[in-house]
LUMMAR-408842 format. One line per field, with one value per residue (C-alpha): residue in one letter; residue number from 1; x, y, z negated; chain. Coordinates in steps of 0.001 Angstrom, whole numbers, plus 524288, in hexadecimal, padded with zeros to 5 digits. Layout:
<atoms>
type: [A	...];
seq: [NUM	...];
x: [X	...];
y: [Y	...];
z: [Z	...];
mol: [A	...];
</atoms>
This chain:
<atoms>
type: [M	Q	V	G	Y	K	L	A	T	E	A	F	G	P	E	E	V	V	R	Q	T	V	R	A	E	E	A	G	F	D	F	V	E	L	S	D	H	Y	H	P	W	L	E	S	Q	G	H	S	A	F	T	W	S	M	L	G	A	M	A	A	R	T	E	R	I	G	L	A	T	G	V	T	C	P	M	I	R	Y	H	P	A	V	I	A	Q	A	A	A	T	V	Q	I	L	S	G	N	R	F	T	L	G	I	G	S	G	E	R	L	N	E	H	V	V	G	G	V	W	P	A	V	R	I	R	H	H	M	L	K	E	A	L	D	I	I	H	L	L	W	Q	G	G	Y	Q	S	Y	E	G	K	Y	L	T	L	E	D	A	R	V	W	D	L	P	D	Q	L	P	V	I	A	V	A	A	G	G	P	G	A	A	K	L	A	A	E	L	G	S	G	L	F	A	T	E	P	E	A	S	L	V	E	E	Y	A	N	H	G	G	S	G	P	K	Y	A	E	V	P	M	S	W	A	Q	T	E	D	A	A	V	Q	A	A	L	E	T	S	R	W	A	L	T	G	W	P	V	M	S	E	L	P	N	P	V	N	F	D	A	A	S	G	T	V	T	D	A	D	I	R	G	Q	F	S	V	G	P	D	L	D	A	H	V	Q	Q	A	Q	P	Y	V	D	A	G	F	D	H	L	V	L	Q	N	T	G	P	D	P	D	G	F	L	D	V	C	A	A	E	L	V	G	R	V	R	A	L	T	P	S	S];
seq: [1	2	3	4	5	6	7	8	9	10	11	12	13	14	15	16	17	18	19	20	21	22	23	24	25	26	27	28	29	30	31	32	33	34	35	36	37	38	39	40	41	42	43	44	45	46	47	48	49	50	51	52	53	54	55	56	57	58	59	60	61	62	63	64	65	66	67	68	69	70	71	72	73	74	75	76	77	78	79	80	81	82	83	84	85	86	87	88	89	90	91	92	93	94	95	96	97	98	99	100	101	102	103	104	105	106	107	108	109	110	111	112	113	114	115	116	117	118	119	120	121	122	123	124	125	126	127	128	129	130	131	132	133	134	135	136	137	138	139	140	141	142	143	144	145	146	147	148	149	150	151	152	153	154	155	156	157	158	159	160	161	162	163	164	165	166	167	168	169	170	171	172	173	174	175	176	177	178	179	180	181	182	183	184	185	186	187	188	189	190	191	192	193	194	195	196	197	198	199	200	201	202	203	204	205	206	207	208	209	210	211	212	213	214	215	216	217	218	219	220	221	222	223	224	225	226	227	228	229	230	231	232	233	234	235	236	237	238	239	240	241	242	243	244	245	246	247	248	249	250	251	252	253	254	255	256	257	258	259	260	261	262	263	264	265	266	267	268	269	270	271	272	273	274	275	276	277	278	279	280	281	282	283	284	285	286	287	288	289	290	291	292	293	294	295	296	297	298	299	300	301	302	303	304	305	306	307	308	309	310	311	312	313	314	315	316	317	318	319	320	321	322];
x: [BC903	BD2EF	BD0BE	BDB9B	BDCFD	BE3D8	BED4F	BED83	BFC1F	BFA53	BF095	BF6EC	C0491	C0C48	C08CF	BFA5B	BFB7C	C014C	BF6D1	BEC0A	BF234	BF0FF	BE2E3	BDFE0	BE4C8	BDC27	BD096	BD19C	BD77E	BDF08	BE985	BED7E	BF29D	BFAC7	C000A	C0E96	C0F90	C199B	C0F6C	C012E	BF72A	BF2FE	BFA38	BEE59	BF0F5	BFDF1	C0534	C0CD6	C15FF	C1EF8	C16A9	C2136	C2467	C15FB	C14C0	C1F50	C1862	C0B36	C10B4	C1633	C0999	C002B	BFEC4	BF4CB	BF136	BF6D4	BFF06	BFF29	C04C0	BFACE	C0335	C11F9	C18B1	C24DD	C2CE0	C2EF5	C2FB1	C33E4	C3BDD	C34F5	C407B	C3D30	C2ED7	C3249	C3A5A	C3059	C24DE	C2C56	C2FC6	C21BE	C1D10	C266E	C233C	C1496	C14BB	C10D6	C05CE	C0AA4	C0597	C0DDC	C04A9	C0BF1	C08B6	C0EBB	C0E5B	C0A71	C12AD	C0E54	C17C7	C21B1	C2644	C2CEA	C395E	C3AD5	C3BA6	C3129	C23AF	C2202	C1618	C0C38	C1064	C1E63	C1A15	C130A	C1F58	C2708	C1D37	C1EF7	C2DB1	C2C1F	C23DE	C2E34	C388A	C3065	C2DAE	C3C11	C4049	C35ED	C3BCB	C4783	C55E1	C5CED	C5571	C57FA	C4EA4	C4FEE	C435A	C406F	C3D5E	C4219	C4E4C	C52D0	C60C3	C64F3	C5A29	C54ED	C49F4	C4FBD	C43A4	C38A7	C2BF4	C27B2	C1B73	C1CFD	C1366	C082D	C0AE4	BFE2C	C0002	BF7B4	BEFD2	BE790	BE704	BE8C1	BF77B	BFA15	BF031	BF79A	C0471	BFE4E	BFB17	C083D	C11BE	C0997	C0208	BF682	BEED6	BEC86	BE269	BDAA9	BCEC4	BC454	BC81E	BC4CF	BCCF8	BD966	BD63D	BD2B4	BDF49	BE713	BE075	BE171	BF044	BF132	BEFD5	BEA40	BEEDD	BE7CE	BE0ED	BE182	BD8D2	BD6EA	BC8EE	BC761	BBEB5	BBD78	BB753	BB299	BA72A	BA097	BA122	BA53B	BB0BE	BB4ED	BB410	BBBC3	BC686	BC7E1	BC7B6	BD27D	BDBE5	BD856	BD316	BDFA2	BDA31	BD033	BDA79	BDC49	BE874	BEDB3	BEE7D	BF22A	BFE24	C037E	C02A4	C0F24	C0B10	BFFB9	BFD72	BFA99	BF099	BEA5D	BE8A5	BE442	BD9D1	BD4FC	BC866	BC445	BB6ED	BAEFB	BA71D	BB396	BB77B	BAA1B	BAB5B	BB7F1	BB7BC	BADA6	BAB9C	BA5E5	BA1F9	B994C	BA091	B975E	B9CDD	BAACE	BA792	BA0FC	BAD2E	BB525	BABD0	BB05A	BBE46	BB98D	BB187	BBDB3	BC50B	BCDAF	BCFB6	BD7FD	BD060	BD728	BCE02	BD3B0	BCD5C	BCF68	BC65C	BCAA0	BCA1F	BD281	BCFAD	BC110	BC258	BCA65	BC008	BB518	BBDF5	BC055	BB1F6	BAC43	BB256	BBDD6	BB519	BAAEE	BB4F5	BBBBD	BAEBF	BAC24	BAAB8	BA917	B9B6E	B9A4E];
y: [A9E45	AA831	AB0FD	AB5A8	ABF5C	ABB8F	AC600	AC65B	AC7F3	AC61E	AD153	ADB6D	AE0B9	ADE69	AEB2D	AE8BF	ADAC4	ADFC3	AEA4C	AE044	AD7DC	AE31E	AE544	AD6CC	AD739	AE30F	ADBFF	AD0D3	AC612	ABBB3	ABA11	ABDA6	AB472	AB7AC	AAF83	AAE03	AAFED	AB4A9	AB7AE	ABBD1	AB27A	ABC58	AC7D3	AD057	ACE7B	AD55E	AD258	AC7EA	ACD85	AC587	ABF78	ABE79	ACCED	AD029	AC700	ACE6C	ADB5F	AD551	AD046	ADDAE	AE4F4	ADC25	AD762	ACC72	AC6AA	AB9A7	AB8B4	AACE1	AA910	AA2A5	A9C0C	A9B7A	A9126	A8DF7	A85D5	A8B17	A99E8	A999A	A8FAA	A8B30	A9027	A9DE6	A9C31	A96AE	AA2E6	AAC4D	AA687	AA687	AB4D9	AB8DB	AB13A	AB8EF	AC626	AC3C0	ABEFC	AB109	AB4D4	AADBB	AA187	A9B72	A965A	A8DA9	A85E8	A7F52	A8B96	A8FF4	A90AB	A9EF0	AA2A7	A97BD	A96B3	AA406	A9E2D	A94D7	A8628	A7BE6	A7D82	A7096	A67F1	A6946	A5C3D	A60FB	A6E2A	A6733	A5F9F	A6C4B	A72C1	A67F0	A69A7	A785F	A766D	A6D50	A77BF	A82A0	A7A65	A76E0	A850E	A891D	A7F84	A8890	A85F4	A8222	A78AB	A70C2	A6900	A6091	A5D4E	A5882	A6634	A6FD6	A7110	A7960	A7B21	A805A	A8A7D	A9123	A9AD8	AA3A1	AAB54	AA23B	AA6AA	AA1B7	A9C6D	A9624	A9A14	A914D	A8A99	A8969	A8017	A8245	A7644	A734E	A64A9	A5A1D	A58D0	A670E	A66E8	A5B7A	A62E3	A6EB3	A6623	A5F50	A6A63	A76B2	A7CC1	A81C1	A7F97	A8901	A872B	A8EA0	A85BB	A8251	A7404	A6CE8	A614E	A696F	A6D02	A5EE6	A59AC	A63CF	A5FE5	A5151	A5280	A5A12	A6809	A70FA	A7E8C	A89E9	A873E	A928F	A9445	A9F6A	AA3DE	AAA84	AB68C	AC375	ACECE	ADAF2	AE456	ADC84	ACE6A	AD231	ADA2B	ACEDA	AC51B	ACDAB	ACFF5	AC16D	ABE90	AC878	AC49F	AB70B	AAEDC	AA6FA	AA070	A9916	A921B	A878A	A82E6	A7A06	A8642	A8FEE	A883D	A8644	A92EC	A9B11	AA93A	AB2E0	AB31A	AA47E	AA666	AB142	AA7F0	A9C6F	AA47A	AABBA	AA3E9	AA634	AACC1	AB4FA	AA8D3	AA175	AAC41	AAC12	A9D67	A9E39	AAB8B	AB1F7	ABF29	ACC74	AD40F	AC9B8	AC552	AB9C9	AB43E	AB5A7	AAF34	AA411	AA2BE	AA01F	A9608	A8A18	A8C2F	A8C20	A7FEE	A7966	A7BC0	A8778	A90CC	A9BA9	AA1B9	AAB58	AB511	AB674	AC2BC	AC58D	AD155	ADEB7	AE5E8	ADFE8	AEAF0	AE993	ADAFE	ADD55	AE6E1	ADCDA	AD2AA	ADB70	ADEBA	AD12B	AC6DC	AC271	AC07A	AB8F9	AAFCF	AADD1	AA9D2	A9F0E	A9130	A846D	A835B	A74D4];
z: [CE913	CEDF4	CF9B1	D02A8	D0DBF	D1A6B	D1EF1	D2DC9	D2FBE	D3E6F	D3F49	D3646	D341E	D27A0	D20E0	D2338	D1E36	D1182	D1074	D124B	D07B1	CFE1B	D024B	D00DC	CF2E2	CF04F	CF68A	CECD0	CF522	CEDBC	CF81B	D05E4	D103B	D1C2C	D274D	D29FB	D38AE	D425F	D4CE2	D4C63	D5209	D5C6D	D6246	D5F64	D50DD	D525F	D45B4	D3E82	D3444	D2B7C	D20D8	D1674	D1720	D15C6	D0A20	D02DB	D052F	D01A3	CF4CF	CF18A	CF4BD	CED36	CDF50	CDEA3	CEBB6	CF01D	CFC7E	D057F	D12A4	D1B79	D201D	D2193	D29DD	D21CE	D2B2A	D38F4	D39DC	D2BA2	D2427	D17AD	D0FAB	D143E	D10C9	D036A	D00C0	D0681	CFF05	CF23D	CF422	CF726	CEB4B	CE2A7	CE8B5	CE7B9	CD9B4	CDD35	CE67E	CF2A9	CF984	D0449	D0EB1	D183B	D246E	D3039	D38A3	D4632	D5265	D5379	D48A0	D479D	D55C0	D54EB	D4F3B	D5ABB	D5B04	D5CFC	D56FE	D4FB4	D50F2	D45FE	D4022	D3EF7	D3991	D2E8D	D2B38	D2B89	D2284	D1888	D1903	D17AC	D0B78	D05EC	D07F9	D01E5	CF5DD	CF4A0	CF518	CEB4A	CE192	CE0AC	CE2AF	CEF27	CF7A1	D03EC	D0C58	D1867	D1F76	D2D0C	D31DC	D2785	D1F3E	D13E2	D0F7B	D0237	D013A	CF50D	CF2F0	CE888	CE4D3	CE0DC	CDA71	CCD2B	CD3E0	CE136	CEBED	CEFB4	CFCB7	D045D	D0FC5	D1BF3	D1FA8	D2B7E	D2943	D1EED	D2081	D1D7B	D1251	D0C60	D0E04	D074B	CFBA4	CFAFF	CFDC0	CFC9B	CF172	CF95B	D05ED	D1136	D1C05	D2624	D274C	D1D1A	D1D58	D10BB	D154F	D13FE	D05F5	D02F7	D08FA	D0164	CF497	CF766	CF805	CEB5A	CF033	CE5D3	CE9CF	CF047	CFD18	D06BF	D12B4	D1C6E	D1F1C	D2C83	D2C8E	D33BF	D2C6E	D339F	D3358	D3E41	D4293	D5050	D4B56	D42A3	D4DC5	D5710	D4D0F	D4A77	D5900	D5B85	D50A3	D4BD6	D5710	D5671	D4A28	D5261	D5A98	D5034	D4939	D541C	D5C89	D51E0	D4DC6	D5B73	D635C	D6374	D6570	D63D0	D7280	D71FD	D6731	D6F06	D7A6D	D721A	D6B30	D773B	D77ED	D69C8	D697E	D6016	D5CD0	D596D	D4FFB	D498C	D4805	D4034	D3975	D30CE	D3757	D344F	D281C	D21B7	D158E	D13E1	D208B	D1BAB	D0EB0	D15F7	D1E56	D1209	D0C38	D1426	D0F59	D0151	D0418	D09BC	CFD02	D000A	CF4A3	CFAD2	D0615	D0F2E	D15CE	D2377	D28DE	D374F	D37B4	D3CA7	D2F8E	D24C2	D1B44	D1D35	D1ABA	D0E74	D09A1	D0AC6	D04AF	CF8FA	CF7B3	CF941	D01FF	CF993	CEDD4	CF58A	CFB95	CEE7E	CE88C	CF284	CED8E	CF516	CFA9D	CF7D3];
mol: [A	A	A	A	A	A	A	A	A	A	A	A	A	A	A	A	A	A	A	A	A	A	A	A	A	A	A	A	A	A	A	A	A	A	A	A	A	A	A	A	A	A	A	A	A	A	A	A	A	A	A	A	A	A	A	A	A	A	A	A	A	A	A	A	A	A	A	A	A	A	A	A	A	A	A	A	A	A	A	A	A	A	A	A	A	A	A	A	A	A	A	A	A	A	A	A	A	A	A	A	A	A	A	A	A	A	A	A	A	A	A	A	A	A	A	A	A	A	A	A	A	A	A	A	A	A	A	A	A	A	A	A	A	A	A	A	A	A	A	A	A	A	A	A	A	A	A	A	A	A	A	A	A	A	A	A	A	A	A	A	A	A	A	A	A	A	A	A	A	A	A	A	A	A	A	A	A	A	A	A	A	A	A	A	A	A	A	A	A	A	A	A	A	A	A	A	A	A	A	A	A	A	A	A	A	A	A	A	A	A	A	A	A	A	A	A	A	A	A	A	A	A	A	A	A	A	A	A	A	A	A	A	A	A	A	A	A	A	A	A	A	A	A	A	A	A	A	A	A	A	A	A	A	A	A	A	A	A	A	A	A	A	A	A	A	A	A	A	A	A	A	A	A	A	A	A	A	A	A	A	A	A	A	A	A	A	A	A	A	A	A	A	A	A	A	A	A	A	A	A	A	A	A	A	A	A	A	A	A	A	A	A	A	A	A	A	A	A	A	A	A	A];
</atoms>
């Protein structure tokens, strides 16, 4: 079992994200994960710096901790050739500590370059083509590709690492879990769904299985609930909404009816570490082996302190309950 720390790139500026990465390494985390967004989910969050610049600084400032995107959309705002080059560079600079988490994206970030936002069915086809292109470029040499949605013409990634990054494919259903097994080398999810792990394994997937565990640590339960309500209520809108809304103002409106009780139903809240450990258990039971602690509390340093003292070790020690 490996335990990761989710860096809230929408809630903190780039210098603070790098600082928290250093602190996470000191606290004993195995890896950190950060999203690759153009916009924050809510205007109240107030940040969304360029992930690939932060990754370079994070690699330079740390020695041991793994780095992962959670997740990058490699086919609309970016071309997969750019992501193939960027991921290879981060892998070299980090000394083979990088995991490329990829998914089919959200309108929130991808619409900024203009054009039509494709239907989810088309986005899944595009993601497969993007994976084909990344794998081609990581073979070395000049490569070309002509797909239905994406093309590549005489491109070469000149600086390739001696060990290619893991590609963890985000899956919310069986089709994406199958794709993760066939064209990825890891699985990424946000729900404790054993069926995703089973589908991944049934199609030959044997790599790391990442999952985000929502929690909000604070000195009191009320403070934890209010912090999650202020910055993370968007997470309760559900994926069909999260993938389709174009701007933070839309998420603010869509999540306006989320209540304290809703937060308590999805997040472990407050100072009780037993509650946070219990929050992680269903993900272990579902078969995930790389758990990302996604803290939405108001005091990241306080959370990192309790992680260093106790929480990371307790989560790492979890085993399936049946």
